N, C-alpha and C positions, 0 to 999 in steps of 0.2 A: 056673880056677873049679869047686872040687868039686860034687859034687851037693845036699848038703845047702844050701851059700852061695846058688845056683843058685836052689834051690825057696824060698827065703827070701826073694829077692830078688825072685821073679816074683811071690808071695803079697802081699811088701808092695807092686807095682807094682798089680795087679788089686785090693787095696783101697785105691788111694788113685782108682784110674780110678773105681769104682763108688761110691767116695763122694759126688766132685768131678760125676759127673754125675749122680747121683740125689739128691741133695742130702741133707736131712731126712727119715729114716722111723722114725719114731718106733715105740716096739714091737721092731724090731731090735737085736742086737746090733750096736752103736758100735766100731771098729776104730781107731786112730791110723794114721800113713801108713808105721809098718811093721809093720802087718797084726795090730797086739796087742787086744785088748779092751780100750776105754778104762773106765778104771778109777777113777773121780770123782765118790761115789755125795752127793748132799744139797748137791751144790754152789752156788758163786756163781763167773760169768763177769766178771770187768775184764777195759775195754779202757785199753789205754796202749801209747804211743811206737807207732802204730799196728796192735798186734797185738793179737788178744784170749787172754785168761787164765782158762783153767776150775779150780777149784782146787773138790776135794772129797776125800772119805773114803776108804780104798783099803780094800778088803773082801777078805778071805782066801774061802776053799771053809768051807761048812755053815755050822752054827749059831751057831762061832766069830767068823763075821764079823758078830757084831751087837756084839763090842768090837775095837779098836783094835789091832793088831799091830805093823802097818808106820808107818802115819800119815797125812798130806792130802798125794794126790797133786798135780801139775799140770801141763796140759799147753798148746801154744799156736799161735795159727792167725790167718790173717790173713783169711777166708771164713766162717767159721763150723764150715765142714762137715772141712775135713782138721786133723786135732791130731795136731800132735810132741809124744812126751811126754817131758817136763823134766824128769822123775825126781819123788823126795820132795820136798816143798816143808818140811814140818815131819816131820821125826821124831819116833814115839814113844821112850823112853828105856831101854835097861836098868836104870838106876838105878833098888831099890826104891822110894828115898826120895821119886824125883820123881811130881810129882800126875798127870805124863801116860808113865808109867813104859808097857811092855806089856802090855795085856791092860784098860787103864781106855776109857772110852769117850769118842770125838771125832766131834761132828756139826755138822751144817753148817757149814761153815768158810766166813767171808769174807774176804774182802783186800777191802782200800781203798787209792791212793796220796794220803798225803799234800803236795798240791800246797806247803805252804810248808817244810815239812821235806827231802823228794826219798823220805821211807821208805817204805816198804809194810808196810800192817798188816793182821796174821789175827787175827779173831774168833774163836771155835768155842763151843759149850756142850761143858762138859767136866764126867764124872762119872768117881770116883773108882773105881781096881779092887777088883775084888770088892766095891761099899758099891750093887749097885742104881741108882736113880736119887735117892737121898737127898742128894746132896752138891749140884746143883742151880744150878752154877758156869761164870763164863763165863773161857774162856783169851783171854790177849791176848798173840804175839809179833811181832817185830818182826825185818826182812828192810832190805836194802836193793837189792834185785834183785828181779824180780815172782817169781823161779824161785827163791829163798833161797841160802842154808838160811835159814830164819825161826827166830831163837831164841827163848824164852818168856819172856817178860817180867816176868808177873804171875796169879794165879789169882784170883777174887775170886765174893762175889755185889754186883751192879752196886749199889749205896746200899744195902748189905744186905743186898736181897733176894732170891729164887729164880730163878734162871733157867736156863731150858733151850730150848725150839726159838726159832730168833732170826735174825735176819739186821741187817744195817749201811747204811744208806743217806745216801747225803751229798749235800746240797743244792746248789741253783744256789750259793749264796756261798759254799762250802767248810765249811759247819759239818756236822758229822754226828750223827748220828742211832742209838741203839741200838733196834732192837724184840726184844722177848723174852717168851717164856709166862711167866708169874711167878703166886705165890700157890698153889704146886699146880696152874699149868695155868687157876684158874678165868678169872686175868684180865692183859690183855697188859701190859706198860712199854711206854714210852718216855722214854728217858735219853740228856739230850744230852751232846757226848760234849767233851774240853777240845780246844784246837785243835792239841795235836799228834796226836791221837785214840788216846792213853795211857792216859787215865785220865775222870773224870766228872764234872762240872759240878756235881752236886747237883741238878743239874733233871731231876724224875722225876714223871712223868703216866702216872696209869693208862687205859688206853684199857678198851674192847671187857668195861665190867665184871660180873666171875660169864656169860660168854658163850662159857667153855671155847673160845676159840679159840688153835692155833698155826699153825704152818710157817707165815710170813707170809712176805709177799713185796712188795717195795713199789716203786713208780715213781709218777713227774709227767709227768702233758700235761693239755694243758688248762686250766692252774691250777689244777687239782686233785690234791690227791696222793691218790693209787691203794693199796687194801691187798688183797693174795687172798690169803686163808689157811684152812684147815681145823678143823674140829671134830676133838675127841679122842676116838678110837679107835683107838689104839694103832699097830700095823702097819697095819692093816685098813683100807679106805680109807672114806671119805666121801664128804659133797657138798661141795664149795668154795662159798664165801663171798665177798664183794667189798663190799670199805669206799670212801668217801671222807670226807675232811677238806678244810678252806683251809689247815691247818698241819698240822704230824708232831705235835704236843701236842694236836690233835681243836677242837673236837669231831666222834666219826668219826659215820658215818650209814652203818649197814648197806642196801644193796640186793639181793642179792641170788645166785643160779649165775652167774658168766664161764663157763660151762664150757656147752657145747651140742655136742649128733652124739654117735655112738658108736662105741668102740672094737670094730671087727669081730674082733680078735684072743682076747678075752674076754666079749663081747656087751655090756659096763658100758658105760655110760651116764653125762651130765650127774649125776647120782644118786649115780655113785661114782666122778665124776672120772675117768673110763674107766679105773678100777682105780690112779689114781694118785693124790701128794699134791704139792700146792704147793710149791718150793721156794725159787726165786728168777726175778725180771724182768728180762732183762734189754734196755737202749738199743741199737738198733743204731746205730753211730756214725755221724757225718751222713746219720742221717734222722730229725729230731724227732718223726715222727709211727710210728717202726717202734721195736716192741718184738716180744720172744721173750717168751713164759711158758713156764718150766720146774718138768717135776713128776718127781716119781719112783715107778716102782711097784716098790714094794717086795718083796722076798720074805727075811720073816727066817728060814724053815731053809736058804736058800740065797743070804746076799747080794750073794753074787757072779756071782750070777747077774738081781741087777738091773737091770728098765729105767728108760732114758730116754724120758719125752713130753716135745717141746719144740713150742709151737705159736705159730705166730703171733698177736698180738693186734690184735682190729680192734675200729673205735669204730661204734657205730650212731648215727641223727642227732640222739640228743642228748650225744653225746659218750662216751655208758656203752661200756667197755671189754667184750670178748665174747674168745671162745676157740671156733672150730667145730672137731673133730675132720679135722685132716688128713691123708689119708695116707702122702702124699709132700711136698715142696715146700722151694724153693730162697732161704736168705735175701737172694738177690741181686737176689730179685723185688720183694722188701719198697718 
C-alpha cells in the first residue's frame, strides 16, 4: 500500500470512528464513511429496506453553488450517523434544451417510495437556467432503485400554481401530498397526488393564506399533522413557526416557535432558528415517538460550506413538539 492510499484509508477510519462515537454534532462539517464532506443540502431522508437514504442538493464552491451544476446527491445509512456516499441520484443535463440543464436551480429534493408500484419518486423545486426565480416549477423524477439513476418525468406548475419551497408527505394510508410555497410565497398549497405519485388529482387546498411561510417540514404524531416552517427572508435566518391540523388540508392552527436554546457557535437563539432554516422532519424507523428536525444553515457566498443542524424533537405535557439546541447526541438514544 502506498502512502497516499494508506493516508486515505486511515483518514476514512478516523472519520468513521469519530462519527460513530460522537453521534450528531450540528454545525460541524459532516463527513461520509470515506472521509469526504457530505454534500446534501436542503434535503430529505427516506427509510427503505432497513436503510435510511438522504437526498440533497450537491453544491459547488463559491456563489456558483446557488445553481445546480451536478445534481442531487444520495447517501445511505443504517444508524443516521455513518453515511455512505451512493453518488449522484439525479444528474443535471448537458443538453441546453433540457429544463434541468447544468446551471438551472434544483432545490429541496424529496424522495418517496410508492408501495403500490415499487418505484421511487423524487420531487424538487425547479427554476430555469438564467431566469432567476420566475419559473416557480416542480420537477418530478422516477427511479426503480433508491440510489437511482432518477429520470426526469415532467416539470410543471402543480394545478397551474407557482411552486417553490416544498416537501412531500405520505400519510399512513399511502396517500401522498405535495406541500409548497405559492403565490409569490404568500400562501402555501397542499395538493393531493395520484396513486402513482407522478401527477395530481386536482384536489388543492390553500393554507396559511398571506402568512408568507416557506421551508415546510411535515410529520404526524398524536393524532395531529404538524408543520415546521419559516418566514420568507431569502438566505437570512428568521423565526421558525409551528402549525398543526387534523388533516393535511387543514384547517391549520399556528402555535408559535418550536425552537429553544442558543447556538453557541454563532450566538443565535430561537429568534433566528440558531442561524438555520427548516428543511425536513425525519421519523425514526421503529420508534413511533421519535422524530428528528432537520435544518440548514445557508451560506450563499459559498453554499459548499453550508452546515446541517439536526435536533431531536421532544413533546411537552400537552403533546406540542419542540426542539432544544443539543450540541451532541446520538439517534440510538431516542
